[in-house]
Each structure stands twice: as C-alpha cells, then as structure tokens.
N, CA, C and O of each residue as an XYZ file, in Angstrom:
464
protein
N       0.832     -1.140     -0.019
C      -0.028     -0.134     -0.007
C       0.887      1.216      0.011
O       1.775      1.369      0.850
N       0.599      2.135     -0.949
C       1.395      3.398     -1.018
C       0.849      4.524     -0.027
O      -0.356      4.752      0.075
N       1.756      5.164      0.647
C       1.444      6.165      1.506
C       2.200      7.396      1.284
O       3.413      7.266      1.115
N       1.672      8.623      1.255
C       2.367      9.936      1.004
C       2.903     10.227      2.442
O       2.143     10.098      3.401
N       4.177     10.611      2.606
C       4.588     11.183      3.885
C       5.431     12.422      3.501
O       6.099     12.467      2.468
N       5.358     13.380      4.365
C       6.000     14.692      4.128
C       6.268     15.417      5.546
O       5.352     15.536      6.360
N       7.358     15.816      5.759
C       7.800     16.581      7.058
C       6.833     17.808      7.155
O       6.300     18.086      8.229
N       6.627     18.491      6.093
C       5.777     19.748      6.214
C       4.552     19.352      5.392
O       4.633     19.256      4.167
N       3.373     19.111      6.083
C       2.174     18.602      5.350
C       1.353     19.932      4.887
O       1.230     20.967      5.542
N       0.846     19.659      3.653
C      -0.168     20.625      3.136
C      -1.621     20.339      3.571
O      -2.533     21.148      3.402
N      -1.776     19.053      4.179
C      -3.070     18.708      4.591
C      -3.283     18.768      6.094
O      -2.343     18.597      6.871
N      -4.509     19.007      6.494
C      -4.686     19.018      7.851
C      -6.052     18.281      8.235
O      -6.952     18.034      7.432
N      -6.056     18.018      9.396
C      -7.350     17.617     10.251
C      -7.762     18.667     11.148
O      -6.930     19.003     11.991
N      -8.880     19.253     11.136
C      -9.279     20.256     12.040
C     -10.534     19.915     12.906
O     -11.336     19.048     12.558
N     -10.643     20.552     13.907
C     -11.511     20.256     15.068
C     -12.312     21.452     15.422
O     -11.710     22.489     15.699
N     -13.525     21.418     15.441
C     -14.463     22.615     15.921
C     -15.503     21.860     16.825
O     -15.925     20.741     16.536
N     -15.870     22.541     17.911
C     -16.881     22.068     18.749
C     -17.984     23.147     18.657
O     -17.701     24.342     18.572
N     -19.235     22.690     18.676
C     -20.545     23.465     18.468
C     -21.487     23.128     19.710
O     -21.457     22.110     20.402
N     -22.264     24.145     19.814
C     -23.132     23.925     20.858
C     -24.319     22.985     20.800
O     -24.899     22.570     21.804
N     -24.650     22.668     19.503
C     -25.736     21.827     19.266
C     -25.774     21.031     17.947
O     -25.052     21.524     17.081
N     -26.439     19.925     17.589
C     -26.319     19.340     16.347
C     -26.605     20.370     15.318
O     -25.826     20.498     14.374
N     -27.706     21.143     15.429
C     -28.023     22.030     14.498
C     -26.961     23.141     14.101
O     -26.830     23.536     12.943
N     -26.275     23.569     15.091
C     -25.072     24.579     14.767
C     -24.113     23.743     14.169
O     -23.509     24.202     13.199
N     -23.832     22.507     14.591
C     -22.723     21.822     13.923
C     -22.991     21.518     12.536
O     -22.098     21.598     11.692
N     -24.262     21.149     12.234
C     -24.620     20.973     10.886
C     -24.559     22.081      9.978
O     -24.110     22.003      8.834
N     -25.045     23.169     10.543
C     -24.908     24.526      9.695
C     -23.438     24.849      9.390
O     -23.103     25.269      8.282
N     -22.551     24.643     10.406
C     -21.028     25.047     10.221
C     -20.506     23.950      9.100
O     -19.786     24.373      8.196
N     -20.829     22.648      9.140
C     -20.269     21.663      8.222
C     -20.763     22.083      6.836
O     -19.964     22.177      5.904
N     -22.060     22.336      6.685
C     -22.612     22.595      5.358
C     -21.940     23.869      4.782
O     -21.529     23.863      3.622
N     -21.821     24.978      5.588
C     -21.126     26.231      5.105
C     -19.685     25.956      4.678
O     -19.232     26.474      3.657
N     -18.971     25.155      5.443
C     -17.594     24.766      5.126
C     -17.496     23.995      3.857
O     -16.543     24.181      3.100
N     -18.507     23.073      3.568
C     -18.487     22.250      2.478
C     -18.977     23.086      1.285
O     -18.448     22.970      0.180
N     -19.930     23.874      1.506
C     -20.418     24.707      0.281
C     -19.339     25.804     -0.242
O     -19.251     26.146     -1.421
N     -18.556     26.287      0.780
C     -17.471     27.228      0.390
C     -16.203     26.549     -0.076
O     -15.203     27.180     -0.420
N     -16.298     25.185     -0.070
C     -15.193     24.277     -0.525
C     -13.825     24.510      0.306
O     -12.708     24.474     -0.212
N     -14.071     24.743      1.613
C     -13.041     24.810      2.525
C     -12.672     23.487      3.224
O     -11.681     23.442      3.953
N     -13.405     22.473      3.028
C     -13.227     21.213      3.639
C     -13.689     20.067      2.519
O     -14.662     20.275      1.794
N     -12.997     18.980      2.448
C     -13.475     17.936      1.575
C     -14.482     17.012      2.343
O     -15.356     16.411      1.719
N     -14.355     16.909      3.661
C     -15.243     16.083      4.343
C     -15.259     16.545      5.880
O     -14.239     16.871      6.487
N     -16.462     16.531      6.393
C     -16.646     16.908      7.908
C     -17.421     15.788      8.534
O     -18.503     15.420      8.077
N     -16.859     15.255      9.576
C     -17.645     14.191     10.388
C     -18.116     14.989     11.558
O     -17.443     15.861     12.110
N     -19.392     14.605     11.913
C     -20.071     15.283     12.872
C     -20.257     14.179     14.073
O     -21.028     13.228     13.947
N     -19.541     14.384     15.142
C     -19.634     13.552     16.343
C     -20.817     14.140     17.128
O     -20.767     15.307     17.518
N     -21.939     13.313     17.381
C     -23.031     14.014     17.846
C     -23.158     14.391     19.263
O     -23.893     15.316     19.609
N     -22.376     13.618     20.184
C     -22.358     13.952     21.557
C     -20.932     13.839     22.125
O     -20.283     12.798     22.018
N     -20.511     14.842     22.676
C     -19.260     14.884     23.437
C     -19.464     15.822     24.721
O     -20.157     16.838     24.685
N     -18.874     15.431     25.706
C     -18.876     16.117     27.013
C     -17.649     16.924     27.195
O     -16.549     16.376     27.257
N     -17.796     18.195     27.282
C     -16.544     19.154     27.331
C     -16.432     19.653     28.616
O     -17.435     20.129     29.147
N     -15.293     19.620     29.248
C     -14.946     20.215     30.584
C     -13.747     21.248     30.280
O     -12.740     20.893     29.667
N     -13.945     22.581     30.770
C     -13.053     23.590     30.321
C     -13.138     24.690     31.240
O     -14.098     24.864     31.991
N     -12.045     25.492     31.169
C     -12.035     26.841     32.124
C     -12.731     27.872     31.328
O     -12.482     27.995     30.129
N     -13.627     28.648     31.959
C     -14.276     29.724     31.338
C     -14.763     30.754     32.416
O     -15.509     30.427     33.339
N     -14.296     31.991     32.232
C     -14.546     33.042     33.393
C     -14.185     32.560     34.714
O     -14.992     32.616     35.642
N     -12.982     32.076     34.853
C     -12.609     31.744     36.155
C     -12.950     30.477     36.848
O     -12.462     30.158     37.932
N     -13.843     29.738     36.154
C     -14.229     28.435     36.945
C     -14.293     27.387     35.718
O     -14.297     27.682     34.523
N     -14.340     26.119     36.276
C     -14.461     24.958     35.388
C     -15.933     24.887     34.973
O     -16.806     25.109     35.813
N     -16.196     24.626     33.878
C     -17.410     24.628     33.116
C     -17.683     23.118     32.459
O     -16.723     22.429     32.113
N     -18.877     22.711     32.329
C     -19.080     21.415     31.789
C     -20.358     21.586     30.800
O     -21.424     22.015     31.242
N     -20.196     21.234     29.469
C     -21.209     21.308     28.667
C     -21.312     20.211     27.655
O     -20.318     19.541     27.376
N     -22.434     20.010     27.114
C     -22.602     19.044     26.007
C     -22.401     19.662     24.843
O     -22.863     20.787     24.653
N     -21.649     18.975     23.863
C     -21.462     19.727     22.544
C     -21.581     18.721     21.441
O     -21.969     17.575     21.671
N     -21.257     19.131     20.264
C     -20.924     18.271     19.171
C     -19.520     18.580     18.637
O     -19.010     19.698     18.720
N     -18.940     17.528     18.092
C     -17.577     17.829     17.488
C     -17.561     17.655     15.969
O     -18.000     16.628     15.451
N     -17.071     18.629     15.285
C     -16.784     18.492     13.899
C     -15.336     18.090     13.670
O     -14.430     18.627     14.306
N     -15.130     17.199     12.814
C     -13.788     16.765     12.450
C     -13.660     16.851     10.827
O     -14.171     16.029     10.066
N     -12.968     17.875     10.463
C     -12.832     18.249      9.097
C     -11.422     17.945      8.416
O     -10.389     18.008      9.082
N     -11.421     17.626      7.114
C     -10.213     17.189      6.430
C     -10.135     18.388      5.342
O     -11.091     18.737      4.649
N      -8.892     18.936      5.306
C      -8.661     19.930      4.364
C      -7.325     20.201      4.121
O      -6.533     19.266      4.247
N      -6.877     21.396      3.768
C      -5.613     21.875      3.463
C      -5.098     23.110      4.287
O      -5.885     24.011      4.577
N      -3.988     23.149      4.606
C      -3.457     24.188      5.464
C      -3.542     25.592      4.877
O      -3.703     26.563      5.616
N      -3.439     25.704      3.604
C      -3.538     26.993      2.912
C      -4.805     27.580      3.124
O      -4.905     28.805      3.198
N      -5.974     26.689      3.249
C      -7.297     27.206      3.391
C      -7.844     27.487      4.816
O      -8.933     28.007      5.060
N      -6.881     27.045      5.763
C      -7.370     27.069      7.284
C      -7.673     28.505      7.618
O      -8.709     28.678      8.261
N      -6.970     29.560      7.303
C      -7.437     30.958      7.659
C      -8.791     31.180      7.178
O      -9.527     31.837      7.913
N      -9.272     30.728      6.019
C     -10.617     30.867      5.724
C     -11.541     30.246      6.374
O     -12.646     30.745      6.587
N     -11.150     28.968      6.798
C     -12.040     28.006      7.736
C     -12.301     28.960      9.150
O     -13.415     29.136      9.644
N     -11.220     29.441      9.599
C     -11.443     30.177     10.897
C     -12.263     31.289     10.661
O     -13.163     31.527     11.467
N     -12.076     32.087      9.577
C     -12.933     33.279      9.299
C     -14.446     32.943      9.223
O     -15.288     33.651      9.773
N     -14.758     31.790      8.490
C     -16.028     31.473      8.253
C     -16.697     30.904      9.572
O     -17.816     31.277      9.926
N     -16.033     30.086     10.198
C     -16.474     29.651     11.536
C     -16.818     30.739     12.558
O     -17.845     30.730     13.236
N     -15.835     31.704     12.605
C     -15.912     32.858     13.584
C     -17.259     33.617     13.213
O     -18.034     34.043     14.070
N     -17.449     33.738     11.860
C     -18.668     34.519     11.569
C     -20.009     33.797     11.820
O     -21.031     34.441     12.055
N     -19.991     32.516     11.770
C     -21.258     31.720     11.992
C     -21.494     31.276     13.382
O     -22.649     31.080     13.760
N     -20.402     31.088     14.235
C     -20.461     30.498     15.351
C     -21.188     31.266     16.613
O     -21.170     32.490     16.749
N     -21.760     30.448     17.414
C     -22.579     31.185     18.637
C     -21.531     31.524     19.856
O     -21.825     32.314     20.753
N     -20.338     30.868     19.787
C     -19.485     31.056     20.950
C     -18.741     32.279     20.839
O     -18.531     32.707     19.704
N     -18.298     32.926     21.858
C     -17.395     34.057     21.760
C     -15.901     33.675     21.337
O     -15.157     34.319     20.597
N     -15.670     32.566     21.938
C     -14.218     31.857     21.652
C     -14.439     30.433     21.119
O     -14.267     29.481     21.880
N     -14.802     30.252     19.887
C     -14.962     28.890     19.457
C     -13.781     28.191     19.318
O     -12.769     28.796     18.963
N     -13.755     26.900     19.564
C     -12.612     25.968     19.360
C     -12.478     25.763     17.729
O     -13.349     25.240     17.034
N     -11.295     26.248     17.283
C     -11.096     25.853     15.854
C      -9.567     25.734     15.816
O      -8.785     26.685     15.837
N      -9.229     24.352     15.753
C      -7.793     24.019     15.898
C      -7.437     23.098     14.641
O      -8.348     22.606     13.975
N      -6.202     22.894     14.354
C      -5.882     22.023     13.325
C      -4.608     21.194     13.657
O      -3.756     21.615     14.440
N      -4.521     20.017     13.036
C      -3.263     19.404     13.231
C      -2.787     18.875     11.822
O      -3.637     18.526     11.004
N      -1.551     18.816     11.550
C      -1.010     18.446     10.257
C      -1.345     16.947     10.078
O      -1.383     16.138     11.004
N      -1.571     16.689      8.852
C      -1.859     15.283      8.394
C      -0.408     14.729      7.834
O      -0.008     15.056      6.717
N       0.271     13.949      8.621
C       1.575     13.541      8.283
C       1.657     12.493      7.210
O       2.680     12.338      6.543
N       0.667     11.840      7.064
C       0.715     10.766      6.087
C      -0.826     10.349      5.682
O      -1.799     10.547      6.410
N      -0.863      9.743      4.401
C      -2.287      9.439      3.974
C      -2.125      8.746      2.727
O      -1.064      8.784      2.104
N      -3.221      8.061      2.309
C      -3.290      7.343      1.036
C      -3.310      8.356     -0.088
O      -4.123      9.280     -0.067
N      -2.361      8.191     -1.152
C      -2.464      9.172     -2.176
C      -3.771      9.440     -2.761
O      -4.132     10.578     -3.060
N      -4.597      8.227     -2.954
C      -5.805      8.573     -3.632
C      -6.800      9.433     -2.745
O      -7.653     10.131     -3.294
N      -6.678      9.373     -1.345
C      -7.427     10.203     -0.415
C      -6.915     11.602     -0.539
O      -7.752     12.490     -0.699
N      -5.577     11.926     -0.482
C      -5.106     13.166     -0.503
C      -5.499     13.838     -1.781
O      -5.895     15.003     -1.758
N      -5.411     13.173     -2.870
C      -5.741     13.651     -4.305
C      -7.309     13.935     -4.309
O      -7.721     14.888     -4.970
N      -8.092     13.227     -3.675
C      -9.575     13.567     -3.654
C      -9.694     14.800     -2.724
O     -10.557     15.638     -2.988
N      -8.944     14.954     -1.732
C      -9.128     16.288     -0.949
C      -8.703     17.455     -1.957
O      -9.384     18.479     -1.985
N      -7.729     17.332     -2.680
C      -7.275     18.275     -3.571
C      -8.431     18.621     -4.714
O      -8.789     19.776     -4.945
N      -8.891     17.606     -5.304
C      -9.969     17.693     -6.342
C     -11.233     18.179     -5.724
O     -12.075     18.652     -6.487
N     -11.480     18.130     -4.474
C     -12.780     18.419     -3.960
C     -12.790     19.911     -3.528
O     -13.796     20.588     -3.738
N     -11.754     20.407     -2.963
C     -11.766     21.836     -2.362
C     -11.181     22.835     -3.228
O     -10.606     22.452     -4.247
N     -11.252     24.041     -2.960
C     -10.600     25.157     -3.716
C      -9.231     24.774     -4.014
O      -8.629     23.936     -3.343
N      -8.694     25.426     -5.093
C      -7.486     25.394     -5.537
C      -6.514     26.021     -4.491
O      -6.955     26.825     -3.669
N      -5.123     25.646     -4.509
C      -4.337     26.410     -3.481
C      -4.231     27.986     -3.683
O      -4.282     28.491     -4.805
N      -4.097     28.644     -2.641
C      -3.956     30.191     -2.787
C      -2.657     30.488     -3.045
O      -2.335     31.653     -2.809
N      -1.715     29.663     -3.519
C      -0.310     30.010     -3.691
C      -0.095     30.788     -5.020
O       1.032     31.167     -5.339
C-alpha cells in the first residue's frame, strides 16, 4: 500500500466544537459549500470540561472533524467565527503527516485550488 509522507504537510485535520447538532450541521454545510473542507464528520455527543470566566465549566457539545488543506485554514477560521454562537470557538488543526495518495488527491480535487 502506498502512503504519502512529508515533514511539512499541506493537509490538515481540524476540530471545531459547537453547542448543538443544528449549529454543527450549519457549520459543516457552510464549510463544504465554500469548498474549505473535503469532508466533515459530525460526532453528535461529546462532554466538554473547560475553564471559562475563572471556573471549570461542563457542557454537552458536538464535535466537527474536518479534512482539508493548511492554505485554506485561515478561511475556515474566518467562516466559523462569523457563524459560530461562541465568543471563543474551538477551531484548531493538526498536520496530516501521512495518507493514502488517492485520498489526498480526492481532498485536492474536492476543495478550492491552493492560494499559492
């Protein structure tokens, strides 16, 4: 099986939490419609514990897991900030260090061309 590996990845997996399934679906559809992600998985139930306003909070949330490219991540952040209900939404990314060449090609074929 062939795998593409690179020390500096052009591909990312990104994570966004949302307050409800409806908000998560709205964000996922917007990111896909704008071709800023090739795929979004929506994990329907996560329990989040976090510091906010000086104390530990606990909330039920949904988790979006997106696959895309690093060059488009600033646009992902801008779109999510514009649509999200949170003051400080989680919008984080990690590099994809390896992957099937067919899958990575599919990401490229699915989303916007690089902004280089």
